[in-house]
N, C-alpha and C positions, 0 to 999 in steps of 0.2 A: 335298398338291401331286395335281397333276394330271398324266394322263400323256397324251400323243398331242395335246394341246391341244383336244382333244373336249368337254372340259367336267368339271367337278369327279368325284372319284372317288366310286362309287356309293353307299359308307356315308356321305357326306359329304352328296349329293344325300337323303339318306333322311334324316340326321340334320335337315337344314333343314325337308326337307317336315314332319318332325315337329312343330319347333318350330313352323312356322308353324300347320299344323292346330289345335295346342294353344291357342297365342292366338287364332284366329280362332274356335274353340269359347266360350273364355274373354269372348272382347268381345259377342259373340251370347247368351252367359248373360249378363251385364251389360246388353245392351239387353233384356232379357225384362224381368230382373227390378228393372230400374230404372224400365220404363216402366209398370209393373204396379201395384197399390196395397201401398204399405210395410205391412209388416206383423210384427207377434213380433218379440221380446226381440231384440237383435243383427242385423236386416238391416242398420243402415250399415252395423255392423261384415263383415258378409260382404261386402259391396260395397264395401268397401276392401280387403277382403282378394281378391277379384278383380281389384281394379286392380293390387297390390301385385305379383298371379301376373301379371300380362298385361306389368305393367314390365319384370319378369323375364325374360320368354320376348325383351320387343323387346330385351333387352340383351343375349341371348343370338345371337340373329339376327342384331344389328348387329356383335358383333364374329367371327361366321361369315362373314357378308359381307366383314369390313374381311379376313380371313385368305383369302377363298376368292371374289374379285369378281364371280368368272365365273357364280355362280349366278343362276338366273333370278328377275331381280327383278319379272318379271309375276306371280309368286306371292303377291307383297309385299300384295296388296289386299285390304282389307276385305271383307266378305262382303255384300256392299250387294245383293247379289243375294236375298239372305236375306232380307232385309228386303220387298224386293217380292213374294215368295213369301209370308211368315207375311203379308202384308196379301191376298193373293190368297186364300189359304186363310180368314183371316178374313171375307172378304166372301162367300165361298160357307158359310161354318157359318151366317153372317146371312141367307142369303136361306132355307136351309133352316130355321132357326130361325122365321124370317117364313110361311113355309109351314107349317109348324107349328100356327100359333096360326089358320090360317086352315079347317083340316082338323082339329078337335081330338074324337078317337075318342070316339063316348057310351062312359060305361062305364054297365053294368048292373048293380044293385046283385045280389047271390048269393043267392037262394033257400035259407033252411032253416031246421032249428027252431031257436028260442031255447033259450039254455042258459044253466044259474044261477047257473056260474061267472064269465061276462062279461058283461056289458048289451050290449057292443056287436058280440059274435062271435056266430056261427051255426053251427050245427053240420052241414055240408056231407054226409058221409060217415060211416059208423062200423062197426067191425066185427060183423057178426054172430055172436054165442055161441050157438055148437051143441053140446050135451053127450049 
C-alpha cells in the first residue's frame, strides 16, 4: 500500500521496474530472433518459450497495476526506440562494410623457404642451432 499518497512504496516500484525491464528484454530478444533467419532444431520452440515468458510477465505486471494503480504507466511502452537504434547501427555497419569493399588491402605474399612437410607453407623463421 502507499504511504503519504506520494506514490507506490519503493519496493513495489522496484518490482514493477524489474518486471517491465524483463518483459522489454524478452520482447527485444523475440524481435531480433524472429527477424533473422531461423535456424536449428527447436528454433520455433524457443520463440514460443519467449512468448510464454512475455505473457507471464504481462500477467504479473497487470496484477501489480491492479493492486497499485498509481504505478507509472509511461514505463509500460515497448522499447520501439530500440528498434530505431538497431536500424541506425545496422546502417552504420553497412556503410562501413561498403567502405571496406572500396579499399581492400593488398596482401603481399609471404617470402620464405619451401618446406617438405606442407606444400602450401613457407618457413619464415627458424631457430639457429649453436652447439
